[in-house]
C-alpha positions in Angstrom: -15.7 -58.4 -40.7 -13.6 -57.1 -37.7 -10.5 -58.9 -39.1 -11.1 -57.4 -42.5 -11.4 -53.9 -41.1 -8.3 -54.3 -38.9 -6.4 -55.5 -42.0 -7.4 -52.3 -43.7 -6.2 -50.2 -40.8 -2.9 -52.1 -40.7 -2.5 -51.4 -44.4 -3.0 -47.7 -43.8 -0.3 -46.9 -41.3 2.0 -44.1 -40.5 5.3 -44.8 -38.8 6.5 -42.1 -36.4 10.3 -42.0 -36.1 12.8 -39.9 -34.2 15.5 -38.0 -36.2 18.4 -39.9 -34.7 21.7 -40.7 -36.3 20.7 -44.2 -37.7 17.1 -43.4 -38.5 17.6 -42.9 -42.2 19.4 -46.2 -42.6 16.7 -48.0 -40.7 13.9 -46.5 -42.7 15.6 -47.3 -46.0 16.2 -50.9 -45.0 12.8 -51.7 -43.5 10.0 -49.4 -44.5 8.2 -49.8 -47.8 7.9 -46.6 -49.8 4.1 -46.7 -49.7 4.1 -46.2 -45.9 4.0 -42.7 -44.6 6.9 -41.7 -42.3 6.4 -39.0 -39.8 9.4 -37.3 -38.2 9.3 -35.9 -34.7 11.0 -32.7 -33.5 13.0 -32.3 -30.3 12.5 -29.3 -28.0 16.2 -29.6 -27.2 17.7 -30.1 -30.7 15.2 -27.9 -32.5 13.7 -28.3 -36.0 16.9 -28.7 -38.0 17.3 -32.5 -37.5 13.6 -33.0 -38.4 13.9 -30.9 -41.6 17.1 -32.5 -42.7 15.8 -36.1 -42.3 12.6 -35.1 -44.0 14.5 -33.8 -47.0 16.6 -36.9 -47.3 13.8 -39.4 -47.0 11.6 -37.4 -49.4 14.5 -37.5 -51.9 14.4 -41.3 -51.5 10.8 -41.5 -52.6 9.0 -41.6 -49.2 6.0 -39.5 -48.4 7.2 -37.7 -45.3 5.3 -35.8 -42.7 7.5 -33.5 -40.5 6.4 -32.4 -37.1 6.4 -28.6 -36.9 5.7 -27.8 -33.2 4.4 -24.2 -32.7 6.7 -23.6 -29.7 9.8 -24.3 -31.8 9.1 -21.5 -34.3 11.0 -18.3 -33.6 8.8 -16.0 -35.5 6.8 -15.5 -38.7 9.9 -15.4 -40.8 11.1 -18.7 -39.4 7.7 -20.3 -40.2 7.9 -19.0 -43.8 11.5 -20.3 -44.2 10.4 -23.7 -42.9 7.4 -23.8 -45.2 9.5 -22.9 -48.3 12.1 -25.4 -47.4 9.5 -28.2 -47.0 7.7 -27.3 -50.2 11.0 -27.3 -52.1 11.5 -30.9 -50.8 8.1 -31.9 -52.2 6.4 -32.1 -48.8 2.6 -31.7 -49.0 1.7 -32.8 -45.4 2.7 -31.4 -42.0 1.8 -32.2 -38.5 1.4 -29.1 -36.2 1.3 -29.8 -32.5 1.9 -27.2 -29.8 5.1 -28.9 -28.7 6.9 -29.2 -25.4 9.5 -26.4 -25.6 9.4 -24.5 -22.4 9.8 -21.6 -22.8 8.7 -21.4 -26.4 11.3 -20.2 -28.9 9.0 -17.4 -30.1 5.5 -15.9 -30.0 3.6 -19.1 -30.7 2.3 -20.7 -27.5 0.0 -23.2 -29.2 -0.8 -24.7 -32.6 -3.9 -22.6 -33.5 -1.9 -19.3 -34.3 0.4 -21.3 -36.5 -2.5 -22.9 -38.4 -4.1 -19.5 -38.9 -0.8 -18.1 -40.2 -0.4 -21.0 -42.6 -3.9 -20.1 -43.9 -2.7 -16.6 -44.5 0.2 -18.0 -46.4 -2.2 -19.6 -48.8 -2.4 -23.1 -47.3 0.9 -24.3 -48.7 0.3 -27.9 -47.6 -2.5 -30.1 -49.0 -2.8 -31.9 -45.6 -2.3 -30.6 -42.1 -2.6 -32.7 -39.0 -3.4 -31.7 -35.4 -3.3 -33.5 -32.1 -6.1 -35.3 -30.2 -5.9 -36.5 -26.6 -7.9 -39.7 -25.8 -6.3 -39.8 -22.3 -6.2 -36.8 -20.1 -3.4 -34.2 -20.8 -1.3 -33.6 -17.7 -1.8 -29.9 -17.9 -5.1 -29.3 -19.8 -8.6 -30.3 -18.9 -10.3 -32.8 -21.3 -13.1 -30.4 -22.3 -10.4 -27.9 -23.3 -8.5 -30.3 -25.5 -11.7 -31.2 -27.3 -12.6 -27.5 -27.6 -9.1 -26.9 -29.1 -9.9 -29.5 -31.8 -13.1 -27.7 -32.5 -11.2 -24.4 -32.9 -8.6 -25.9 -35.1 -10.8 -28.1 -37.3 -11.3 -25.4 -40.0 -7.5 -25.2 -40.5 -6.7 -28.9 -40.5 -7.5 -31.9 -42.5 -7.0 -34.8 -40.0 -6.3 -35.6 -36.3 -3.6 -37.8 -34.9 -4.5 -39.2 -31.5 -1.9 -39.2 -28.8 -0.9 -42.5 -27.3 -3.6 -44.5 -25.6 -3.3 -47.8 -23.9 -7.0 -48.4 -23.0 -9.3 -49.5 -25.8 -12.4 -48.4 -23.9 -11.0 -44.9 -23.3 -10.1 -44.7 -27.0 -13.6 -45.7 -28.1 -15.3 -43.3 -25.7 -13.0 -40.4 -26.9 -13.9 -41.0 -30.6 -17.6 -41.1 -29.6 -17.2 -37.8 -27.7 -15.5 -35.9 -30.5 -18.0 -37.1 -33.1 -20.9 -36.0 -30.8 -19.2 -32.5 -30.8 -19.4 -32.6 -34.6 -15.7 -32.9 -35.1 -15.7 -34.8 -38.3 -12.0 -34.8 -39.3 -10.6 -38.2 -40.0 -8.6 -39.7 -37.2 -5.3 -41.6 -37.2 -5.2 -43.6 -34.0 -2.0 -43.4 -32.1 -0.7 -46.8 -31.1 2.7 -47.8 -29.7 4.4 -50.5 -31.7 5.8 -53.7 -30.2 8.4 -52.0 -28.0 11.2 -54.0 -26.6 11.9 -52.9 -23.0 15.7 -52.9 -23.1 15.7 -50.8 -26.4 13.2 -48.4 -24.9 15.4 -47.7 -21.9 18.4 -47.4 -24.2 16.6 -44.9 -26.4 15.7 -42.8 -23.4 19.3 -42.5 -22.4 20.5 -41.7 -25.9 18.3 -38.7 -26.4 20.1 -37.0 -23.5 19.7 -36.8 -19.8 17.8 -33.5 -19.7 15.4 -34.4 -22.5 14.9 -37.9 -21.1 13.9 -36.4 -17.8 11.5 -34.0 -19.4 10.0 -36.9 -21.5 9.5 -39.1 -18.4 8.1 -36.3 -16.4 5.5 -35.4 -19.0 4.8 -39.0 -20.0 5.5 -41.2 -17.0 2.4 -43.3 -17.4 3.4 -44.1 -21.1 6.9 -45.2 -20.0 5.7 -47.4 -17.2 3.1 -49.1 -19.4 5.5 -49.6 -22.2 8.5 -50.7 -20.1 6.7 -53.1 -17.7 7.4 -56.7 -18.7 4.3 -58.1 -20.3 2.5 -54.8 -19.6 1.7 -53.8 -23.2 0.7 -55.7 -26.3 -0.4 -53.7 -29.4 -2.3 -56.6 -30.9 -4.4 -57.0 -27.7 -5.2 -53.3 -27.8 -6.3 -53.4 -31.4 -8.4 -56.6 -30.8 -10.2 -55.0 -27.9 -10.7 -51.8 -29.7 -11.7 -53.3 -33.0 -15.5 -52.6 -32.7 -14.9 -48.9 -31.9 -12.1 -48.3 -34.4 -13.7 -50.1 -37.3 -17.2 -48.7 -37.1 -18.0 -46.5 -40.1 -19.2 -43.7 -37.8 -15.8 -43.6 -36.1 -14.1 -42.1 -39.1 -10.8 -43.8 -38.4 -8.5 -43.3 -41.4 -5.7 -45.6 -40.2 -3.1 -46.2 -37.5 -0.3 -43.9 -36.4 2.4 -46.2 -35.0 4.8 -44.8 -32.5 8.0 -46.9 -33.3 10.3 -45.3 -30.8 12.8 -46.0 -33.6 12.3 -49.8 -33.2 11.5 -49.7 -36.9 12.4 -53.2 -38.1 10.5 -54.7 -35.1 7.4 -52.6 -35.9 7.3 -53.6 -39.6 7.8 -57.3 -38.8 5.0 -57.2 -36.3 2.7 -55.5 -38.7 3.3 -58.0 -41.5 2.9 -60.9 -39.1 -0.3 -59.6 -37.7 -1.7 -59.1 -41.2 -0.8 -62.7 -42.0 -2.6 -63.9 -38.8 -5.7 -61.8 -39.7 -6.0 -63.6 -43.0 -3.2 -62.7 -45.3 -3.6 -59.9 -47.6 -5.6 -56.7 -46.8 -8.7 -55.7 -48.7 -8.5 -54.7 -52.3 -6.9 -51.3 -52.8 -4.7 -51.7 -49.7 -1.8 -53.8 -50.8 0.5 -55.2 -48.1 4.0 -53.8 -48.5 7.2 -55.6 -48.2 10.6 -54.3 -47.1 12.8 -52.5 -49.7 14.8 -55.2 -51.4 17.3 -52.8 -52.8 18.7 -51.9 -49.4 20.6 -54.1 -47.0 18.5 -55.2 -43.9 21.4 -55.4 -41.5 
């Protein structure tokens, strides 16, 4: 039963990608069109690369979820313009974190005011995601992060958990939020099969200042991902299977942080599905890469 449930989770994945120069080509070559693609936003480069990549991938038939960090929005007019642009592209799902821009570009310090403003605009998106923190936030107490989910639950339709590398911590966090009567479905944030050399290369390509900011805020992530033999997504999922697959957990699927190692992530997913027994349960077909696009 655990293998069957894990197959179902692996068939309901979201791939998080960074809006880099080669991202569109990688997605077109390797990601089946029934997999949701989420596009991050950079506090240095702003929202434009995210919006532009979202539009291009949506035009190619993907269901795309752009990140719209509150701290990157300049004002209400900017939020309206972003909303109209995304709706024109056919986007019906957005992810609204607070974001890391410091100082913020406008009046929004956190996600809740943006979510309230979207409600005032008539809830233009059918689905809206918010962030959950299984591991402690470097700046915010655990109780406050759970309280924030409680405050935002009426304005959102699902939660995406931040990266977590400890199956026990992840299971305990899910139990805690359910005890607080937070019932939104959860997409569990899991890092894909990251290659150490490519991770280091990516960190340098995003720019020295931004790399430094990323490593400062997420040093523990980087150390666990980059350490040789230090991280195995299959091991994490196997250990966490009882907690992640329990009906009471309300886990809707996996949110895979690809760090733009997109081909490697999709190959790993398909191989793990095969090892777990081949095809996923009925209603969750295993996807294959796009055959109409070169894979080089």
